[in-house]
C-alpha positions in Angstrom: -66.5 -11.4 38.3 -64.0 -12.1 35.4 -65.2 -12.9 32.0 -63.3 -15.2 30.3 -61.7 -14.3 27.1 -63.3 -15.5 23.8 -61.0 -16.9 21.3 -62.5 -16.9 17.7 -62.4 -20.2 16.0 -59.5 -21.1 14.0 -61.9 -21.6 10.9 -62.5 -17.7 11.1 -60.0 -17.2 8.5 -60.1 -14.7 5.9 -59.2 -16.0 2.5 -55.7 -15.1 1.0 -57.3 -12.4 -1.4 -59.0 -10.4 1.5 -55.6 -9.5 3.2 -53.9 -12.7 3.5 -53.6 -12.9 7.4 -54.7 -16.2 8.9 -57.3 -14.5 11.2 -60.7 -12.5 10.6 -59.2 -9.1 10.0 -62.7 -7.9 10.0 -63.2 -8.5 13.5 -62.9 -5.1 15.1 -61.5 -6.7 18.5 -58.8 -9.0 16.8 -57.8 -5.9 14.5 -57.2 -4.1 17.6 -55.4 -7.1 19.5 -53.3 -7.2 16.1 -52.4 -3.3 16.3 -51.3 -3.5 19.8 -48.7 -5.9 18.2 -48.0 -4.0 15.2 -47.2 -0.6 16.1 -45.3 0.4 19.2 -46.9 2.2 22.2 -47.9 6.0 21.5 -47.3 5.7 17.5 -49.5 8.6 16.6 -49.4 7.4 12.8 -51.0 4.3 13.6 -53.5 6.0 15.8 -54.3 8.5 13.1 -54.8 5.6 10.5 -57.2 3.8 13.0 -59.1 6.4 14.2 -59.9 7.5 10.3 -60.4 4.2 8.8 -61.3 1.9 11.8 -59.0 -0.9 13.3 -59.9 -3.6 10.5 -59.9 -1.4 7.6 -56.5 0.1 8.5 -54.8 -3.2 9.0 -56.2 -4.3 5.5 -54.8 -1.1 4.3 -51.4 -1.7 5.6 -51.2 -5.3 4.2 -52.1 -3.6 0.6 -49.7 -1.0 1.3 -46.8 -3.6 1.8 -47.7 -5.2 -1.3 -48.4 -2.1 -3.5 -47.2 1.3 -1.9 -48.1 3.8 -5.0 -51.7 2.2 -5.3 -52.3 2.2 -1.5 -51.5 5.9 -1.4 -53.6 6.7 -4.4 -56.6 5.2 -2.9 -59.6 7.2 -1.5 -59.1 5.8 1.9 -56.2 7.7 2.9 -56.8 11.1 1.3 -58.8 12.7 4.0 -56.0 12.3 6.4 -54.1 15.1 4.1 -51.7 16.8 6.5 -52.3 14.9 9.4 -50.1 12.2 8.4 -48.0 13.3 5.1 -47.6 10.5 2.7 -43.8 10.0 3.3 -44.4 9.9 7.0 -47.1 7.1 6.5 -45.1 5.0 4.3 -42.1 5.2 7.1 -44.7 3.8 9.4 -45.7 1.1 7.1 -41.9 0.1 6.6 -41.6 -0.4 10.3 -44.8 -2.1 10.7 -44.2 -4.6 7.8 -41.9 -7.2 9.7 -44.5 -7.7 12.2 -47.1 -8.6 9.7 -45.1 -11.7 9.4 -47.1 -14.7 11.3 -49.2 -12.1 13.0 -52.2 -13.9 14.5 -53.4 -11.9 17.7 -55.4 -15.5 18.5 -52.1 -16.8 19.8 -52.0 -13.9 22.5 -55.6 -14.3 23.4 -55.3 -18.0 24.1 -52.2 -17.1 26.6 -54.4 -14.2 28.3 -57.2 -16.7 28.5 -55.1 -19.2 30.5 -54.3 -16.6 32.9 -58.0 -15.6 33.5 -57.5 -12.2 31.7 -59.5 -9.9 29.7 -59.0 -8.0 26.3 -60.2 -4.4 26.5 -61.1 -2.0 23.5 -62.3 1.3 23.5 -66.3 1.3 23.2 -66.2 -1.6 26.0 -68.0 0.1 28.9 -65.2 -1.2 31.3 -62.7 1.0 29.2 -61.2 3.8 31.5 -62.8 7.1 29.6 -59.9 9.2 30.7 -57.8 7.6 28.1 -59.5 9.3 25.2 -57.8 12.7 26.1 -54.6 10.9 24.6 -56.3 11.5 21.1 -54.1 9.4 18.8 -51.8 8.1 21.2 -54.6 6.1 22.9 -54.0 2.6 23.2 -55.8 0.1 20.7 -56.5 -2.3 23.5 -55.5 -3.3 26.9 -54.6 -6.6 28.0 -55.8 -7.1 32.0 -55.2 -9.5 34.4 -57.5 -9.2 37.6 -60.4 -7.1 37.6 -61.5 -6.2 34.3 -63.5 -3.1 35.1 -61.1 -0.4 34.6 -63.7 2.5 34.2 -65.0 1.5 37.8 -61.6 1.3 39.4 -60.4 4.7 37.7 -63.5 6.9 38.4 -62.1 7.7 41.6 -58.2 7.3 41.5 -54.9 9.0 42.1 -51.4 7.9 40.3 -48.7 7.7 42.9 -45.3 7.6 41.1 -41.6 8.3 42.0 -38.1 6.8 41.8 -37.1 3.2 41.6 -33.9 4.1 43.6 -36.3 5.6 46.5 -35.1 6.6 49.9 -36.7 5.2 53.4 -38.0 8.5 53.7 -40.1 8.2 50.1 -41.2 4.6 50.6 -42.7 5.5 54.2 -44.4 8.7 52.5 -45.7 6.8 49.6 -46.8 3.6 51.8 -49.0 6.5 54.2 -50.2 8.3 51.2 -51.5 5.3 49.4 -53.0 3.7 52.6 -54.6 7.0 53.5 -56.3 7.7 50.2 -57.3 4.0 49.9 -59.2 4.7 53.1 -61.0 7.3 51.4 -62.0 5.1 48.5 -59.6 5.8 46.0 -57.7 3.5 43.4 -54.2 3.9 43.4 -52.6 3.5 40.0 -48.6 3.2 39.5 -46.3 1.2 37.3 -45.4 -2.0 39.6 -41.6 -0.9 39.8 -39.3 -0.9 42.6 -39.0 1.9 45.1 -42.0 4.4 45.2 -44.4 2.4 42.9 -44.3 -0.7 44.9 -44.5 1.1 48.0 -47.7 2.8 47.0 -49.0 -0.7 45.6 -48.5 -2.1 49.0 -50.0 0.8 50.8 -53.2 0.5 49.1 -53.2 -3.1 49.6 -53.0 -2.6 53.1 -55.7 0.2 53.2 -57.9 -2.5 51.4 -58.3 -0.6 48.2 -57.8 -1.8 44.7 -54.6 -0.8 43.1 -53.4 -1.1 39.2 -50.3 -1.5 37.8 -49.5 -0.4 34.4 -46.8 -2.5 32.8 -44.4 -1.8 30.0 -44.0 -5.5 28.8 -46.9 -8.2 28.5 -49.0 -9.3 31.6 -47.7 -12.9 31.1 -44.5 -12.0 32.6 -44.5 -10.0 35.8 -41.4 -7.5 35.7 -39.6 -6.7 37.8 -38.7 -10.3 38.7 -38.4 -8.9 42.5 -41.9 -7.7 42.2 -43.7 -10.8 41.1 -45.2 -11.6 44.4 -46.8 -8.2 44.8 -47.8 -8.2 40.9 -49.3 -11.5 41.4 -51.5 -10.3 44.3 -53.0 -7.6 42.5 -54.0 -10.1 39.6 -55.4 -12.2 42.0 -57.9 -10.0 43.4 -56.3 -7.0 44.9 -56.8 -4.8 41.6 -55.6 -5.5 38.3 -52.4 -5.7 36.2 -52.5 -3.7 32.8 -50.6 -3.6 29.6 -50.9 -2.2 26.1 -48.8 -4.5 24.6 -49.7 -8.3 24.1 -48.4 -11.2 26.1 -44.8 -12.2 25.2 -44.1 -8.6 24.8 -40.5 -7.4 26.4 -40.2 -4.2 28.8 -37.6 -1.6 27.5 -36.9 1.9 27.8 -39.2 3.4 25.3 -42.1 1.2 26.3 -41.6 2.3 30.1 -41.7 6.0 29.0 -45.0 5.3 26.8 -47.0 3.5 29.3 -46.4 6.6 31.8 -49.1 8.5 29.6 -51.6 5.9 30.4 -50.9 6.2 34.0 -51.4 9.9 33.8 -54.4 9.6 31.7 -56.7 6.9 33.7 -56.2 8.9 37.0 -58.0 11.5 38.2 -54.8 13.2 39.4 -50.7 12.5 39.8 -48.6 13.0 42.6 -44.8 12.8 42.4 -44.0 11.3 45.8 -40.0 11.4 45.3 -38.0 12.0 42.0 -34.5 12.9 41.2 -33.8 15.5 38.6 -34.0 12.8 35.6 -36.4 10.4 37.0 -38.6 8.5 34.7 -41.4 9.4 36.9 -41.2 13.3 35.8 -42.1 11.9 32.3 -45.7 10.8 34.0 -45.8 14.4 35.6 -45.2 15.9 32.2 -48.1 13.6 30.7 -50.5 14.8 33.4 -49.6 18.5 32.8 -50.0 18.3 29.2 -53.7 16.5 29.6 -54.5 19.7 32.4 -55.0 16.9 34.9 -54.4 18.0 38.6 -50.2 17.3 39.5 -48.9 17.4 43.1 -45.4 17.0 44.7 -44.2 15.8 47.8 -41.6 17.9 49.2 -38.1 16.4 50.6 -35.1 17.4 52.4 -33.3 20.4 50.2 -30.4 18.5 50.7 -31.6 15.2 49.3 -31.1 14.6 45.5 -33.9 12.1 45.4 -36.4 14.8 46.1 -34.7 17.1 43.2 -37.6 16.4 40.7 -40.4 17.0 43.0 -38.6 20.6 44.1 -38.4 21.5 40.3 -41.8 20.9 39.6 -43.1 23.0 42.7 -40.7 25.7 41.9 -41.9 25.8 38.3 -45.6 26.0 39.4 -46.2 22.9 37.7 -47.4 21.1 40.7 -49.0 21.9 44.1 -47.2 20.8 47.3 -48.9 17.6 48.9 -48.0 16.4 52.3 -50.5 14.1 53.5 -53.4 11.8 52.2 -56.1 14.8 53.0 -54.3 17.1 50.4 -53.9 14.2 47.8 -57.5 13.4 48.2 -58.6 17.2 47.9 -56.3 17.2 44.5 -57.7 14.1 43.1 -61.5 14.2 44.2 -64.4 16.4 42.6 -64.0 20.0 43.4 -64.8 20.9 46.8 -65.7 17.3 47.8 -62.8 16.2 49.5 -61.4 19.3 51.1 -58.9 18.6 53.9 -60.3 18.9 57.5 -59.6 22.2 59.1 -56.7 22.0 62.1 -57.2 24.1 65.2 -54.9 27.1 65.5 -53.2 25.8 68.3 -52.4 22.1 66.9 -49.0 21.6 66.0 -49.2 20.4 62.3 -47.3 16.8 61.8 -43.9 17.8 60.1 -44.3 18.6 56.4 -47.9 19.0 56.8 -49.4 22.3 55.5 -51.1 24.5 58.2 -54.2 25.4 56.1 -55.9 24.2 53.0 -55.4 25.5 50.0 -57.5 25.0 46.8 -56.0 23.9 43.4 -55.9 27.6 42.4 -53.7 28.5 45.3 -56.6 30.4 47.1 -57.4 29.2 50.8 -60.5 26.9 50.8 -62.2 29.4 53.1 -62.0 32.4 50.6 -63.5 29.9 47.9 -66.3 29.0 50.1 -67.3 32.9 50.4 -67.7 32.8 46.4 -66.3 34.8 43.4 -66.5 38.3 44.6 -64.7 37.5 48.0 -62.0 35.6 46.0 -61.7 38.8 43.4 -61.2 40.9 46.7 -58.6 38.4 48.2 -56.7 38.3 45.0 -56.5 42.0 45.1 -55.2 42.6 48.7 -51.6 42.7 48.9 -49.9 39.6 50.4 -47.8 41.3 52.8 -48.4 45.0 52.5 -51.8 47.0 52.8 -53.7 49.1 50.3 -56.4 51.6 50.1 -59.9 51.5 48.6 -59.1 53.2 45.6 -56.1 51.0 45.1 -58.0 47.9 45.7 -60.8 48.8 43.5 -58.6 49.4 40.4 -56.9 45.7 41.1 -60.0 43.9 41.9 -61.8 45.6 38.8 -64.9 46.1 41.2 -67.1 48.8 41.7 -67.2 50.6 45.4 -70.2 48.6 46.7 -69.1 45.5 45.3 -65.5 46.0 46.9 -67.0 46.9 50.4 -69.3 43.9 50.2 -66.4 41.5 49.5 -64.1 43.2 52.0 -66.7 42.6 54.6 -67.3 38.8 54.1 -63.5 38.4 54.4 -63.0 40.5 57.7 -66.5 38.8 59.1 -64.4 35.5 58.5 -61.2 36.7 59.7 -59.4 36.8 56.6 -59.1 40.4 56.0 -58.4 43.4 58.5 -58.8 47.2 58.1 -55.8 49.7 59.9 -56.4 53.6 59.3 -58.2 52.8 56.1 -56.2 50.4 54.4 -56.9 46.9 54.2 -54.6 43.9 54.3 -54.7 39.9 54.3 -55.0 38.1 57.6 -53.7 34.6 58.1 -56.2 32.2 58.7 -54.5 31.0 62.2 -54.3 34.7 63.3 -57.9 35.3 62.2 -58.9 32.3 64.4 -56.8 33.5 67.4 -58.1 37.0 67.2 -61.9 35.4 67.0 -61.3 33.5 69.6 -59.8 36.0 72.1 -62.7 38.4 71.5 -65.2 35.7 71.9 -64.1 35.3 75.7 
């Protein structure tokens, strides 16, 4: 159920001597709405100031600093910021904020949002996505929302599917399939509402009957890009939500596109890059996810396709794990161990591009993870292609002989290790199954 925006009465005006702005500066919601207009997204100086003083007090301080910079810097209010925000850096920020104080009145934007049936969310609201707190001083001041306002519920089980605007037919097909597949597993799909992979992901989620969230670089009153207006309107009308950290009337431009990528990464449980060229903006979202220590996946493409170069770089550098179907995306984004891909029969021919066995986020087969820490230590010590004796394995694993033998026994019992002439080696999962099937008659 949507809740209407409550726009403060025009009579709620602070006197000129208390800031000189035509609205209740001491209203924390109005103050945060104002900050979303005054400062550009991801402005760390503004974020530090608001975190230290509070949104209302920080806004009043800026008004005073514009009038009398020397006095503002001497005040005790900003002294604790210390080296976090040096005085010269702070005053440089005031200089860029000052032009936006002229005729600043967030009540106008709130009335626009109200006409669209939207909602303004601020930190502390139970509907605010908790993952955004990981952004620290770059956390948005507010979120302007059209559609489902409970972003916390939508983000609780979510995955970001991002990629190139100039996508290939292959990329569109994979994005749609992944989105529909994770939607069927109860995930919200988060993306940027752009052409290409973003649009394919949103459409796949809608087709799968799940909510999807589009994070825009401009105001929610103007759906951008124009070619996706019908899709974005569908999200705003009940298929999910359209979200922005800048108020209505704000135009999208390059820096805002890059800044909004941090929101996509932070509010999602995991990020998957479906298709991206070498310089794709989607790699910005991937970098944010990696910086926030969120699980990151990438879909491989043809090695001859420039549209997948960025994905291959992420995979080669070890920044991302390889994902090839919705089950693997769900494993990446879901709670640990809760969404493991189903085991495939040894004689089943995997679909093109699909992994033949389940691998955990740490690169260890899920079957080994299930056997516990000791088996995993022994598995890590076993050579990938050769074999090793007990003494060498004990040194590598850092285990006592009895512990080593127990771990080897568990791995051998499950067809994951084998002994030959006193030396031990790993056994591939499919080979292990085949041998057990033969011995069982």
